[in-house]
Structure formats: structure tokens, C-alpha cells
N, CA, C, O and the ligand as a Tripos MOL2 file, in Angstrom:
@<TRIPOS>MOLECULE
protein
  309   307    78     0     0
PROTEIN
NO_CHARGES

@<TRIPOS>ATOM
      1 N         -18.4060   -6.3730   -8.0370 N.3       1 MET1
      2 CA        -17.2640   -7.2290   -7.7020 C.3       1 MET1
      3 C         -17.2170   -7.5170   -6.2060 C.2       1 MET1
      4 O         -17.5650   -6.6620   -5.3920 O.2       1 MET1
      5 N         -16.7870   -8.7260   -5.8480 N.am      2 LYS2
      6 CA        -16.7580   -9.1090   -4.4380 C.3       2 LYS2
      7 C         -15.3530   -9.5030   -3.9980 C.2       2 LYS2
      8 O         -14.5090   -9.8990   -4.8010 O.2       2 LYS2
      9 N         -15.1390   -9.3790   -2.6990 N.am      3 CYS3
     10 CA        -13.8430   -9.7130   -2.1020 C.3       3 CYS3
     11 C         -13.5660  -11.2150   -2.2150 C.2       3 CYS3
     12 O         -14.4490  -12.0350   -1.9650 O.2       3 CYS3
     13 N         -12.3310  -11.5690   -2.5960 N.am      4 ASP4
     14 CA        -11.9370  -12.9790   -2.7030 C.3       4 ASP4
     15 C         -11.9480  -13.6790   -1.3500 C.2       4 ASP4
     16 O         -12.2190  -14.8760   -1.2570 O.2       4 ASP4
     17 N         -11.6500  -12.9190   -0.3110 N.am      5 LEU5
     18 CA        -11.4730  -13.5260    1.0070 C.3       5 LEU5
     19 C         -12.7940  -13.7420    1.7480 C.2       5 LEU5
     20 O         -13.0780  -14.8390    2.2300 O.2       5 LEU5
     21 N         -13.5990  -12.6690    1.8280 N.am      6 CYS6
     22 CA        -14.7790  -12.7600    2.6840 C.3       6 CYS6
     23 C         -16.0850  -12.5850    1.9200 C.2       6 CYS6
     24 O         -17.1630  -12.7540    2.4900 O.2       6 CYS6
     25 N         -15.9980  -12.2470    0.6280 N.am      7 GLY7
     26 CA        -17.2180  -12.0590   -0.1470 C.3       7 GLY7
     27 C         -17.8890  -10.7170    0.0830 C.2       7 GLY7
     28 O         -18.9890  -10.4750   -0.4130 O.2       7 GLY7
     29 N         -17.2250   -9.8390    0.8410 N.am      8 GLY8
     30 CA        -17.7650   -8.5100    1.1230 C.3       8 GLY8
     31 C         -17.7060   -7.6160   -0.1070 C.2       8 GLY8
     32 O         -17.0850   -7.9540   -1.1150 O.2       8 GLY8
     33 N         -18.3660   -6.4680   -0.0010 N.am      9 LYS9
     34 CA        -18.3760   -5.5220   -1.1150 C.3       9 LYS9
     35 C         -17.0490   -4.7950   -1.2210 C.2       9 LYS9
     36 O         -16.4840   -4.3740   -0.2120 O.2       9 LYS9
     37 N         -16.5470   -4.6470   -2.4480 N.am     10 VAL10
     38 CA        -15.3210   -3.8780   -2.6250 C.3      10 VAL10
     39 C         -15.6500   -2.5660   -3.3210 C.2      10 VAL10
     40 O         -16.5610   -2.4960   -4.1470 O.2      10 VAL10
     41 N         -14.8970   -1.5330   -2.9770 N.am     11 GLU11
     42 CA        -15.0910   -0.2540   -3.6510 C.3      11 GLU11
     43 C         -13.7600    0.2830   -4.1520 C.2      11 GLU11
     44 O         -12.7070    0.0420   -3.5610 O.2      11 GLU11
     45 N         -13.8340    1.0240   -5.2690 N.am     12 LYS12
     46 CA        -12.6260    1.6120   -5.8450 C.3      12 LYS12
     47 C         -12.1870    2.7930   -5.0030 C.2      12 LYS12
     48 O         -12.9930    3.6450   -4.6300 O.2      12 LYS12
     49 N         -10.8920    2.8300   -4.7100 N.am     13 LYS13
     50 CA        -10.3510    3.9050   -3.8960 C.3      13 LYS13
     51 C          -8.9350    4.2140   -4.3450 C.2      13 LYS13
     52 O          -8.2730    3.3950   -4.9830 O.2      13 LYS13
     53 N          -8.4850    5.4120   -4.0000 N.am     14 LEU14
     54 CA         -7.0680    5.7210   -4.1430 C.3      14 LEU14
     55 C          -6.4520    5.5780   -2.7610 C.2      14 LEU14
     56 O          -6.8640    6.2470   -1.8130 O.2      14 LEU14
     57 N          -5.4700    4.7070   -2.6550 N.am     15 ILE15
     58 CA         -4.8880    4.4570   -1.3430 C.3      15 ILE15
     59 C          -3.4030    4.8000   -1.3450 C.2      15 ILE15
     60 O          -2.8000    5.0240   -2.3940 O.2      15 ILE15
     61 N          -2.8340    4.8350   -0.1540 N.am     16 SER16
     62 CA         -1.3870    4.9500   -0.0120 C.3      16 SER16
     63 C          -0.8410    3.5530    0.2170 C.2      16 SER16
     64 O          -1.1960    2.8820    1.1860 O.2      16 SER16
     65 N           0.0190    3.1290   -0.6790 N.am     17 TYR17
     66 CA          0.6000    1.7980   -0.5880 C.3      17 TYR17
     67 C           1.9080    1.8870    0.1660 C.2      17 TYR17
     68 O           2.7820    2.6690   -0.2070 O.2      17 TYR17
     69 N           2.0620    1.0970    1.2230 N.am     18 THR18
     70 CA          3.3020    1.1300    1.9920 C.3      18 THR18
     71 C           4.0170   -0.2090    1.8880 C.2      18 THR18
     72 O           3.3950   -1.2710    1.8510 O.2      18 THR18
     73 N           5.3250   -0.1250    1.8440 N.am     19 LEU19
     74 CA          6.1310   -1.3300    1.6710 C.3      19 LEU19
     75 C           7.4640   -1.1430    2.3760 C.2      19 LEU19
     76 O           8.0800   -0.0840    2.2640 O.2      19 LEU19
     77 N           7.9140   -2.1540    3.0950 N.am     20 PHE20
     78 CA          9.2410   -2.1060    3.7030 C.3      20 PHE20
     79 C          10.2160   -2.7420    2.7290 C.2      20 PHE20
     80 O          10.1400   -3.9420    2.4650 O.2      20 PHE20
     81 N          11.1330   -1.9430    2.1920 N.am     21 TYR21
     82 CA         11.9950   -2.4120    1.1170 C.3      21 TYR21
     83 C          13.4270   -1.9710    1.3580 C.2      21 TYR21
     84 O          13.6940   -0.7790    1.5070 O.2      21 TYR21
     85 N          14.3320   -2.9050    1.3990 N.am     22 GLU22
     86 CA         15.7580   -2.6330    1.6090 C.3      22 GLU22
     87 C          15.9960   -1.6990    2.7920 C.2      22 GLU22
     88 O          16.7970   -0.7680    2.7080 O.2      22 GLU22
     89 N          15.3060   -1.9520    3.8760 N.am     23 GLY23
     90 CA         15.5430   -1.2080    5.1110 C.3      23 GLY23
     91 C          14.8310    0.1310    5.2260 C.2      23 GLY23
     92 O          15.0450    0.8660    6.1900 O.2      23 GLY23
     93 N          13.9950    0.4510    4.2630 N.am     24 HIS24
     94 CA         13.2570    1.7130    4.3170 C.3      24 HIS24
     95 C          11.7730    1.4550    4.0820 C.2      24 HIS24
     96 O          11.3730    0.5320    3.3720 O.2      24 HIS24
     97 N          10.9910    2.3040    4.7040 N.am     25 TRP25
     98 CA          9.5770    2.3080    4.3460 C.3      25 TRP25
     99 C           9.3740    3.1580    3.1130 C.2      25 TRP25
    100 O           9.8750    4.2780    3.0200 O.2      25 TRP25
    101 N           8.6430    2.6190    2.1810 N.am     26 ILE26
    102 CA          8.3210    3.3440    0.9580 C.3      26 ILE26
    103 C           6.8080    3.5610    0.9360 C.2      26 ILE26
    104 O           6.0320    2.6480    1.2210 O.2      26 ILE26
    105 N           6.4130    4.7590    0.5990 N.am     27 VAL27
    106 CA          4.9820    5.0390    0.4640 C.3      27 VAL27
    107 C           4.7150    5.4890   -0.9630 C.2      27 VAL27
    108 O           5.3840    6.3940   -1.4620 O.2      27 VAL27
    109 N           3.7650    4.8810   -1.6110 N.am     28 VAL28
    110 CA          3.3290    5.3370   -2.9270 C.3      28 VAL28
    111 C           1.8890    5.8270   -2.7790 C.2      28 VAL28
    112 O           0.9870    5.0640   -2.4340 O.2      28 VAL28
    113 N           1.7010    7.1030   -3.0470 N.am     29 GLU29
    114 CA          0.3750    7.6930   -2.8700 C.3      29 GLU29
    115 C          -0.4680    7.5670   -4.1270 C.2      29 GLU29
    116 O           0.0510    7.3650   -5.2250 O.2      29 GLU29
    117 N          -1.7550    7.6890   -3.9500 N.am     30 ASN30
    118 CA         -2.7190    7.6750   -5.0610 C.3      30 ASN30
    119 C          -2.6620    6.4050   -5.9030 C.2      30 ASN30
    120 O          -2.6590    6.4490   -7.1330 O.2      30 ASN30
    121 N          -2.6190    5.2820   -5.2090 N.am     31 VAL31
    122 CA         -2.6310    4.0050   -5.9150 C.3      31 VAL31
    123 C          -4.0870    3.5350   -6.0410 C.2      31 VAL31
    124 O          -4.7830    3.3800   -5.0380 O.2      31 VAL31
    125 N          -4.5360    3.3130   -7.2770 N.am     32 PRO32
    126 CA         -5.9030    2.8340   -7.4340 C.3      32 PRO32
    127 C          -6.0290    1.3890   -6.9670 C.2      32 PRO32
    128 O          -5.2610    0.5270   -7.3930 O.2      32 PRO32
    129 N          -6.9830    1.1290   -6.1040 N.am     33 ALA33
    130 CA         -7.1770   -0.2270   -5.5850 C.3      33 ALA33
    131 C          -8.6540   -0.4680   -5.3520 C.2      33 ALA33
    132 O          -9.4480    0.4690   -5.2660 O.2      33 ALA33
    133 N          -9.0040   -1.7180   -5.2520 N.am     34 LYS34
    134 CA        -10.3460   -2.0670   -4.8150 C.3      34 LYS34
    135 C         -10.2220   -2.5630   -3.3890 C.2      34 LYS34
    136 O          -9.5170   -3.5330   -3.1100 O.2      34 LYS34
    137 N         -10.9120   -1.8890   -2.5000 N.am     35 VAL35
    138 CA        -10.7720   -2.1880   -1.0830 C.3      35 VAL35
    139 C         -12.0620   -2.7950   -0.5480 C.2      35 VAL35
    140 O         -13.1540   -2.2740   -0.7700 O.2      35 VAL35
    141 N         -11.9100   -3.8930    0.1530 N.am     36 CYS36
    142 CA        -13.0770   -4.5670    0.7260 C.3      36 CYS36
    143 C         -13.5930   -3.7680    1.9180 C.2      36 CYS36
    144 O         -12.8300   -3.4000    2.8120 O.2      36 CYS36
    145 N         -14.8890   -3.5070    1.9180 N.am     37 ARG37
    146 CA        -15.4810   -2.7520    3.0230 C.3      37 ARG37
    147 C         -15.5190   -3.5740    4.2990 C.2      37 ARG37
    148 O         -15.5490   -3.0300    5.4020 O.2      37 ARG37
    149 N         -15.5170   -4.8840    4.1360 N.am     38 GLN38
    150 CA        -15.6870   -5.7420    5.3040 C.3      38 GLN38
    151 C         -14.3630   -6.0640    5.9880 C.2      38 GLN38
    152 O         -14.2190   -5.8570    7.1930 O.2      38 GLN38
    153 N         -13.3810   -6.5760    5.2110 N.am     39 CYS39
    154 CA        -12.1410   -7.0210    5.8520 C.3      39 CYS39
    155 C         -10.9490   -6.1340    5.5110 C.2      39 CYS39
    156 O          -9.8680   -6.3190    6.0710 O.2      39 CYS39
    157 N         -11.1240   -5.1720    4.6030 N.am     40 GLY40
    158 CA        -10.0350   -4.2510    4.2980 C.3      40 GLY40
    159 C          -9.0300   -4.7860    3.2990 C.2      40 GLY40
    160 O          -8.0340   -4.1200    3.0160 O.2      40 GLY40
    161 N          -9.2650   -5.9690    2.7600 N.am     41 GLU41
    162 CA         -8.3640   -6.5460    1.7600 C.3      41 GLU41
    163 C          -8.2650   -5.6080    0.5580 C.2      41 GLU41
    164 O          -9.2640   -5.0560    0.0970 O.2      41 GLU41
    165 N          -7.0240   -5.4390    0.0570 N.am     42 LYS42
    166 CA         -6.8170   -4.5470   -1.0810 C.3      42 LYS42
    167 C          -6.5040   -5.3720   -2.3220 C.2      42 LYS42
    168 O          -5.6450   -6.2530   -2.3020 O.2      42 LYS42
    169 N          -7.2120   -5.0720   -3.3880 N.am     43 LEU43
    170 CA         -6.9800   -5.7740   -4.6510 C.3      43 LEU43
    171 C          -6.4540   -4.7670   -5.6700 C.2      43 LEU43
    172 O          -6.9950   -3.6710   -5.8200 O.2      43 LEU43
    173 N          -5.3870   -5.1630   -6.3660 N.am     44 PHE44
    174 CA         -4.7950   -4.2850   -7.3700 C.3      44 PHE44
    175 C          -4.9230   -4.8970   -8.7540 C.2      44 PHE44
    176 O          -4.8030   -6.1100   -8.9280 O.2      44 PHE44
    177 N          -5.1660   -4.0450   -9.7270 N.am     45 ALA45
    178 CA         -5.1750   -4.5050  -11.1120 C.3      45 ALA45
    179 C          -3.7420   -4.8590  -11.5060 C.2      45 ALA45
    180 O          -2.7940   -4.2650  -10.9920 O.2      45 ALA45
    181 N          -3.5750   -5.8420  -12.4320 N.am     46 PRO46
    182 CA         -2.2240   -6.2620  -12.8240 C.3      46 PRO46
    183 C          -1.3390   -5.1040  -13.3060 C.2      46 PRO46
    184 O          -0.1450   -5.0750  -13.0100 O.2      46 PRO46
    185 N          -1.9190   -4.1510  -14.0470 N.am     47 ASP47
    186 CA         -1.0760   -3.0520  -14.5320 C.3      47 ASP47
    187 C          -0.6930   -2.1140  -13.3930 C.2      47 ASP47
    188 O           0.3500   -1.4620  -13.4510 O.2      47 ASP47
    189 N          -1.5220   -2.0410  -12.3670 N.am     48 THR48
    190 CA         -1.1750   -1.2420  -11.1920 C.3      48 THR48
    191 C           0.0030   -1.8750  -10.4550 C.2      48 THR48
    192 O           0.9050   -1.1770   -9.9920 O.2      48 THR48
    193 N          -0.0160   -3.2040  -10.3520 N.am     49 VAL49
    194 CA          1.0960   -3.9240   -9.7170 C.3      49 VAL49
    195 C           2.3900   -3.6790  -10.5020 C.2      49 VAL49
    196 O           3.4440   -3.4340   -9.9150 O.2      49 VAL49
    197 N           2.2960   -3.7480  -11.8360 N.am     50 ASP50
    198 CA          3.4650   -3.4740  -12.6880 C.3      50 ASP50
    199 C           4.0330   -2.0870  -12.4170 C.2      50 ASP50
    200 O           5.2420   -1.9120  -12.2650 O.2      50 ASP50
    201 N           3.1410   -1.1110  -12.3600 N.am     51 ARG51
    202 CA          3.5920    0.2700  -12.1560 C.3      51 ARG51
    203 C           4.2120    0.4530  -10.7760 C.2      51 ARG51
    204 O           5.1930    1.1790  -10.6140 O.2      51 ARG51
    205 N           3.6240   -0.2160   -9.7790 N.am     52 LEU52
    206 CA          4.1810   -0.1540   -8.4210 C.3      52 LEU52
    207 C           5.5940   -0.7360   -8.3940 C.2      52 LEU52
    208 O           6.5160   -0.1450   -7.8340 O.2      52 LEU52
    209 N           5.7400   -1.9120   -9.0150 N.am     53 GLN53
    210 CA          7.0490   -2.5740   -9.0280 C.3      53 GLN53
    211 C           8.0780   -1.7290   -9.7670 C.2      53 GLN53
    212 O           9.2320   -1.6290   -9.3500 O.2      53 GLN53
    213 N           7.6480   -1.1260  -10.8660 N.am     54 ASN54
    214 CA          8.5440   -0.2580  -11.6270 C.3      54 ASN54
    215 C           9.0530    0.8920  -10.7870 C.2      54 ASN54
    216 O          10.2490    1.1800  -10.7450 O.2      54 ASN54
    217 N           8.1130    1.5430  -10.1180 N.am     55 ILE55
    218 CA          8.4570    2.7470   -9.3620 C.3      55 ILE55
    219 C           9.3940    2.3940   -8.2110 C.2      55 ILE55
    220 O          10.2570    3.1920   -7.8440 O.2      55 ILE55
    221 N           9.2250    1.1950   -7.6390 N.am     56 ILE56
    222 CA         10.0520    0.7870   -6.5110 C.3      56 ILE56
    223 C          11.4230    0.3040   -6.9880 C.2      56 ILE56
    224 O          12.4490    0.6800   -6.4210 O.2      56 ILE56
    225 N          11.4390   -0.5190   -8.0170 N.am     57 TRP57
    226 CA         12.7030   -1.0840   -8.4840 C.3      57 TRP57
    227 C          13.5660   -0.0890   -9.2410 C.2      57 TRP57
    228 O          14.7920   -0.2070   -9.2470 O.2      57 TRP57
    229 N          12.9400    0.8840   -9.8740 N.am     58 SER58
    230 CA         13.7270    1.8260  -10.6770 C.3      58 SER58
    231 C          14.4800    2.8070   -9.7930 C.2      58 SER58
    232 O          15.3400    3.5520  -10.2610 O.2      58 SER58
    233 N          14.1350    2.7960   -8.4780 N.am     59 LYS59
    234 CA         14.8070    3.6600   -7.5070 C.3      59 LYS59
    235 C          14.8290    5.1150   -7.9670 C.2      59 LYS59
    236 O          15.8190    5.8270   -7.7960 O.2      59 LYS59
    237 N          13.7320    5.5270   -8.5440 N.am     60 GLN60
    238 CA         13.6700    6.9310   -8.9380 C.3      60 GLN60
    239 C          13.5420    7.8200   -7.7130 C.2      60 GLN60
    240 O          13.2080    7.3700   -6.6170 O.2      60 GLN60
    241 N          13.8220    9.1010   -7.9390 N.am     61 LYS61
    242 CA         13.7830   10.0590   -6.8420 C.3      61 LYS61
    243 C          12.3330   10.2210   -6.3690 C.2      61 LYS61
    244 O          11.4370   10.4610   -7.1790 O.2      61 LYS61
    245 N          12.1080   10.0910   -5.0700 N.am     62 PRO62
    246 CA         10.7280   10.2440   -4.5980 C.3      62 PRO62
    247 C          10.2200   11.6760   -4.7320 C.2      62 PRO62
    248 O          11.0020   12.6270   -4.7440 O.2      62 PRO62
    249 N           8.9160   11.8120   -4.8310 N.am     63 THR63
    250 CA          8.2810   13.1330   -4.9160 C.3      63 THR63
    251 C           8.6030   13.9590   -3.6800 C.2      63 THR63
    252 O           8.8640   15.1590   -3.7600 O.2      63 THR63
    253 N           8.5760   13.2860   -2.5380 N.am     64 LYS64
    254 CA          8.8980   13.9730   -1.2900 C.3      64 LYS64
    255 C           9.3330   12.9300   -0.2750 C.2      64 LYS64
    256 O           9.1310   11.7300   -0.4630 O.2      64 LYS64
    257 N           9.9410   13.4190    0.8160 N.am     65 LYS65
    258 CA         10.2820   12.5060    1.8990 C.3      65 LYS65
    259 C           9.5790   12.9780    3.1600 C.2      65 LYS65
    260 O           9.4650   14.1750    3.4210 O.2      65 LYS65
    261 N           9.1160   12.0180    3.9280 N.am     66 ILE66
    262 CA          8.4640   12.3800    5.1770 C.3      66 ILE66
    263 C           9.1660   11.6940    6.3220 C.2      66 ILE66
    264 O           9.7190   10.6060    6.1620 O.2      66 ILE66
    265 N           9.1460   12.3310    7.4840 N.am     67 GLY67
    266 CA          9.6490   11.6790    8.6860 C.3      67 GLY67
    267 C           8.5650   10.7570    9.2050 C.2      67 GLY67
    268 O           7.3770   11.0450    9.0690 O.2      67 GLY67
    269 N           8.9690    9.6620    9.7910 N.am     68 MET68
    270 CA          7.9730    8.7110   10.2340 C.3      68 MET68
    271 C           8.1880    8.3500   11.6960 C.2      68 MET68
    272 O           9.2520    7.8420   12.0490 O.2      68 MET68
    273 N           7.1980    8.6020   12.5610 N.am     69 PRO69
    274 CA          7.3690    8.2110   13.9550 C.3      69 PRO69
    275 C           7.3790    6.6920   14.1000 C.2      69 PRO69
    276 O           6.5680    5.9870   13.4980 O.2      69 PRO69
    277 N           8.3070    6.2120   14.9040 N.am     70 VAL70
    278 CA          8.4050    4.7610   15.0970 C.3      70 VAL70
    279 C           8.2260    4.4420   16.5790 C.2      70 VAL70
    280 O           8.8840    5.0480   17.4250 O.2      70 VAL70
    281 N           7.3640    3.5220   16.8920 N.am     71 PHE71
    282 CA          7.1490    3.1060   18.2660 C.3      71 PHE71
    283 C           7.6270    1.6820   18.4510 C.2      71 PHE71
    284 O           7.7060    0.9080   17.4970 O.2      71 PHE71
    285 N           7.9420    1.3490   19.6750 N.am     72 ASN72
    286 CA          8.3670   -0.0130   19.9760 C.3      72 ASN72
    287 C           7.5270   -0.5430   21.1250 C.2      72 ASN72
    288 O           7.7040   -0.1390   22.2750 O.2      72 ASN72
    289 N           6.6360   -1.4270   20.8130 N.am     73 LEU73
    290 CA          5.7330   -1.9570   21.8370 C.3      73 LEU73
    291 C           6.4940   -2.7490   22.8810 C.2      73 LEU73
    292 O           6.0650   -2.8590   24.0290 O.2      73 LEU73
    293 N           7.6310   -3.3010   22.4720 N.am     74 GLY74
    294 CA          8.4120   -4.1070   23.4040 C.3      74 GLY74
    295 C           8.9630   -3.3090   24.5750 C.2      74 GLY74
    296 O           9.2290   -3.8680   25.6390 O.2      74 GLY74
    297 N           9.1380   -1.9850   24.3820 N.am     75 LEU75
    298 CA          9.7060   -1.1570   25.4440 C.3      75 LEU75
    299 C           8.6350   -0.3990   26.2210 C.2      75 LEU75
    300 O           8.9380    0.2160   27.2440 O.2      75 LEU75
    301 N           7.4190   -0.4320   25.7640 N.am     76 ALA76
    302 CA          6.3650    0.3340   26.4180 C.3      76 ALA76
    303 C           6.0460   -0.2650   27.7750 C.2      76 ALA76
    304 O           6.0810   -1.4810   27.9630 O.2      76 ALA76
    305 N           5.7290    0.6270   28.7300 N.am     77 LYS77
    306 CA          5.4020    0.1210   30.0660 C.3      77 LYS77
    307 C           3.9640    0.4470   30.4160 C.2      77 LYS77
    308 O           3.5000    0.1030   31.5020 O.2      77 LYS77
    309 ZN        -13.1400   -8.9740    2.3550 Zn       78 ZN78
@<TRIPOS>BOND
     1     1     2 1
     2     2     3 1
     3     3     4 2
     4     3     5 am
     5     5     6 1
     6     6     7 1
     7     7     8 2
     8     7     9 am
     9     9    10 1
    10    10    11 1
    11    11    12 2
    12    11    13 am
    13    13    14 1
    14    14    15 1
    15    15    16 2
    16    15    17 am
    17    17    18 1
    18    18    19 1
    19    19    20 2
    20    19    21 am
    21    21    22 1
    22    22    23 1
    23    23    24 2
    24    23    25 am
    25    25    26 1
    26    26    27 1
    27    27    28 2
    28    27    29 am
    29    29    30 1
    30    30    31 1
    31    31    32 2
    32    31    33 am
    33    33    34 1
    34    34    35 1
    35    35    36 2
    36    35    37 am
    37    37    38 1
    38    38    39 1
    39    39    40 2
    40    39    41 am
    41    41    42 1
    42    42    43 1
    43    43    44 2
    44    43    45 am
    45    45    46 1
    46    46    47 1
    47    47    48 2
    48    47    49 am
    49    49    50 1
    50    50    51 1
    51    51    52 2
    52    51    53 am
    53    53    54 1
    54    54    55 1
    55    55    56 2
    56    55    57 am
    57    57    58 1
    58    58    59 1
    59    59    60 2
    60    59    61 am
    61    61    62 1
    62    62    63 1
    63    63    64 2
    64    63    65 am
    65    65    66 1
    66    66    67 1
    67    67    68 2
    68    67    69 am
    69    69    70 1
    70    70    71 1
    71    71    72 2
    72    71    73 am
    73    73    74 1
    74    74    75 1
    75    75    76 2
    76    75    77 am
    77    77    78 1
    78    78    79 1
    79    79    80 2
    80    79    81 am
    81    81    82 1
    82    82    83 1
    83    83    84 2
    84    83    85 am
    85    85    86 1
    86    86    87 1
    87    87    88 2
    88    87    89 am
    89    89    90 1
    90    90    91 1
    91    91    92 2
    92    91    93 am
    93    93    94 1
    94    94    95 1
    95    95    96 2
    96    95    97 am
    97    97    98 1
    98    98    99 1
    99    99   100 2
   100    99   101 am
   101   101   102 1
   102   102   103 1
   103   103   104 2
   104   103   105 am
   105   105   106 1
   106   106   107 1
   107   107   108 2
   108   107   109 am
   109   109   110 1
   110   110   111 1
   111   111   112 2
   112   111   113 am
   113   113   114 1
   114   114   115 1
   115   115   116 2
   116   115   117 am
   117   117   118 1
   118   118   119 1
   119   119   120 2
   120   119   121 am
   121   121   122 1
   122   122   123 1
   123   123   124 2
   124   123   125 am
   125   125   126 1
   126   126   127 1
   127   127   128 2
   128   127   129 am
   129   129   130 1
   130   130   131 1
   131   131   132 2
   132   131   133 am
   133   133   134 1
   134   134   135 1
   135   135   136 2
   136   135   137 am
   137   137   138 1
   138   138   139 1
   139   139   140 2
   140   139   141 am
   141   141   142 1
   142   142   143 1
   143   143   144 2
   144   143   145 am
   145   145   146 1
   146   146   147 1
   147   147   148 2
   148   147   149 am
   149   149   150 1
   150   150   151 1
   151   151   152 2
   152   151   153 am
   153   153   154 1
   154   154   155 1
   155   155   156 2
   156   155   157 am
   157   157   158 1
   158   158   159 1
   159   159   160 2
   160   159   161 am
   161   161   162 1
   162   162   163 1
   163   163   164 2
   164   163   165 am
   165   165   166 1
   166   166   167 1
   167   167   168 2
   168   167   169 am
   169   169   170 1
   170   170   171 1
   171   171   172 2
   172   171   173 am
   173   173   174 1
   174   174   175 1
   175   175   176 2
   176   175   177 am
   177   177   178 1
   178   178   179 1
   179   179   180 2
   180   179   181 am
   181   181   182 1
   182   182   183 1
   183   183   184 2
   184   183   185 am
   185   185   186 1
   186   186   187 1
   187   187   188 2
   188   187   189 am
   189   189   190 1
   190   190   191 1
   191   191   192 2
   192   191   193 am
   193   193   194 1
   194   194   195 1
   195   195   196 2
   196   195   197 am
   197   197   198 1
   198   198   199 1
   199   199   200 2
   200   199   201 am
   201   201   202 1
   202   202   203 1
   203   203   204 2
   204   203   205 am
   205   205   206 1
   206   206   207 1
   207   207   208 2
   208   207   209 am
   209   209   210 1
   210   210   211 1
   211   211   212 2
   212   211   213 am
   213   213   214 1
   214   214   215 1
   215   215   216 2
   216   215   217 am
   217   217   218 1
   218   218   219 1
   219   219   220 2
   220   219   221 am
   221   221   222 1
   222   222   223 1
   223   223   224 2
   224   223   225 am
   225   225   226 1
   226   226   227 1
   227   227   228 2
   228   227   229 am
   229   229   230 1
   230   230   231 1
   231   231   232 2
   232   231   233 am
   233   233   234 1
   234   234   235 1
   235   235   236 2
   236   235   237 am
   237   237   238 1
   238   238   239 1
   239   239   240 2
   240   239   241 am
   241   241   242 1
   242   242   243 1
   243   243   244 2
   244   243   245 am
   245   245   246 1
   246   246   247 1
   247   247   248 2
   248   247   249 am
   249   249   250 1
   250   250   251 1
   251   251   252 2
   252   251   253 am
   253   253   254 1
   254   254   255 1
   255   255   256 2
   256   255   257 am
   257   257   258 1
   258   258   259 1
   259   259   260 2
   260   259   261 am
   261   261   262 1
   262   262   263 1
   263   263   264 2
   264   263   265 am
   265   265   266 1
   266   266   267 1
   267   267   268 2
   268   267   269 am
   269   269   270 1
   270   270   271 1
   271   271   272 2
   272   271   273 am
   273   273   274 1
   274   274   275 1
   275   275   276 2
   276   275   277 am
   277   277   278 1
   278   278   279 1
   279   279   280 2
   280   279   281 am
   281   281   282 1
   282   282   283 1
   283   283   284 2
   284   283   285 am
   285   285   286 1
   286   286   287 1
   287   287   288 2
   288   287   289 am
   289   289   290 1
   290   290   291 1
   291   291   292 2
   292   291   293 am
   293   293   294 1
   294   294   295 1
   295   295   296 2
   296   295   297 am
   297   297   298 1
   298   298   299 1
   299   299   300 2
   300   299   301 am
   301   301   302 1
   302   302   303 1
   303   303   304 2
   304   303   305 am
   305   305   306 1
   306   306   307 1
   307   307   308 2
@<TRIPOS>SUBSTRUCTURE
     1 MET1         2 RESIDUE 1 A MET
     2 LYS2         6 RESIDUE 1 A LYS
     3 CYS3        10 RESIDUE 1 A CYS
     4 ASP4        14 RESIDUE 1 A ASP
     5 LEU5        18 RESIDUE 1 A LEU
     6 CYS6        22 RESIDUE 1 A CYS
     7 GLY7        26 RESIDUE 1 A GLY
     8 GLY8        30 RESIDUE 1 A GLY
     9 LYS9        34 RESIDUE 1 A LYS
    10 VAL10       38 RESIDUE 1 A VAL
    11 GLU11       42 RESIDUE 1 A GLU
    12 LYS12       46 RESIDUE 1 A LYS
    13 LYS13       50 RESIDUE 1 A LYS
    14 LEU14       54 RESIDUE 1 A LEU
    15 ILE15       58 RESIDUE 1 A ILE
    16 SER16       62 RESIDUE 1 A SER
    17 TYR17       66 RESIDUE 1 A TYR
    18 THR18       70 RESIDUE 1 A THR
    19 LEU19       74 RESIDUE 1 A LEU
    20 PHE20       78 RESIDUE 1 A PHE
    21 TYR21       82 RESIDUE 1 A TYR
    22 GLU22       86 RESIDUE 1 A GLU
    23 GLY23       90 RESIDUE 1 A GLY
    24 HIS24       94 RESIDUE 1 A HIS
    25 TRP25       98 RESIDUE 1 A TRP
    26 ILE26      102 RESIDUE 1 A ILE
    27 VAL27      106 RESIDUE 1 A VAL
    28 VAL28      110 RESIDUE 1 A VAL
    29 GLU29      114 RESIDUE 1 A GLU
    30 ASN30      118 RESIDUE 1 A ASN
    31 VAL31      122 RESIDUE 1 A VAL
    32 PRO32      126 RESIDUE 1 A PRO
    33 ALA33      130 RESIDUE 1 A ALA
    34 LYS34      134 RESIDUE 1 A LYS
    35 VAL35      138 RESIDUE 1 A VAL
    36 CYS36      142 RESIDUE 1 A CYS
    37 ARG37      146 RESIDUE 1 A ARG
    38 GLN38      150 RESIDUE 1 A GLN
    39 CYS39      154 RESIDUE 1 A CYS
    40 GLY40      158 RESIDUE 1 A GLY
    41 GLU41      162 RESIDUE 1 A GLU
    42 LYS42      166 RESIDUE 1 A LYS
    43 LEU43      170 RESIDUE 1 A LEU
    44 PHE44      174 RESIDUE 1 A PHE
    45 ALA45      178 RESIDUE 1 A ALA
    46 PRO46      182 RESIDUE 1 A PRO
    47 ASP47      186 RESIDUE 1 A ASP
    48 THR48      190 RESIDUE 1 A THR
    49 VAL49      194 RESIDUE 1 A VAL
    50 ASP50      198 RESIDUE 1 A ASP
    51 ARG51      202 RESIDUE 1 A ARG
    52 LEU52      206 RESIDUE 1 A LEU
    53 GLN53      210 RESIDUE 1 A GLN
    54 ASN54      214 RESIDUE 1 A ASN
    55 ILE55      218 RESIDUE 1 A ILE
    56 ILE56      222 RESIDUE 1 A ILE
    57 TRP57      226 RESIDUE 1 A TRP
    58 SER58      230 RESIDUE 1 A SER
    59 LYS59      234 RESIDUE 1 A LYS
    60 GLN60      238 RESIDUE 1 A GLN
    61 LYS61      242 RESIDUE 1 A LYS
    62 PRO62      246 RESIDUE 1 A PRO
    63 THR63      250 RESIDUE 1 A THR
    64 LYS64      254 RESIDUE 1 A LYS
    65 LYS65      258 RESIDUE 1 A LYS
    66 ILE66      262 RESIDUE 1 A ILE
    67 GLY67      266 RESIDUE 1 A GLY
    68 MET68      270 RESIDUE 1 A MET
    69 PRO69      274 RESIDUE 1 A PRO
    70 VAL70      278 RESIDUE 1 A VAL
    71 PHE71      282 RESIDUE 1 A PHE
    72 ASN72      286 RESIDUE 1 A ASN
    73 LEU73      290 RESIDUE 1 A LEU
    74 GLY74      294 RESIDUE 1 A GLY
    75 LEU75      298 RESIDUE 1 A LEU
    76 ALA76      302 RESIDUE 1 A ALA
    77 LYS77      306 RESIDUE 1 A LYS
    78 ZN78       309 GROUP 0 **** ****
């Protein structure tokens, strides 16, 4: 299988999917995806997208919560 964007090789991987949703960052770990080795584009199977949407919209209790460091490039000197 090849990348839609650049034609590079894609490989199956488990990735961490991050999404900014309703003012919070959400991380879903162990998401199966095909990742392009060349440009990093991530491709998800339709059922994976369904499961991701379910987990996010159902607002179920997360497995764990992590603190996340936030930087602001606008204030850096
Ligand atoms: Zn690519």
C-alpha cells in the first residue's frame, strides 16, 4: 500500500492519536494506523475511525490522565 499524498511506503503501526476537543487535549493510545515513512501521513481504517469517534463522543472515563507541559512561542525570548 502507498501513501495517498506522496506515494511513499506506509507501514502498520500503533500510534497515539491526539485531538483537541471541547477545550481539552485527548490522547487515545494504541490506535492502529498506517503511517507513511516519507511524509508521516496517518491513514486509519473506517472501523478505527468509528471506534475513535465513539470513544471521544461517549465521554467515557479515561484510562488515565496525564499532565501536559504547554509552551507559548509567542512569549519566548
Ligand atoms: Zn506520504
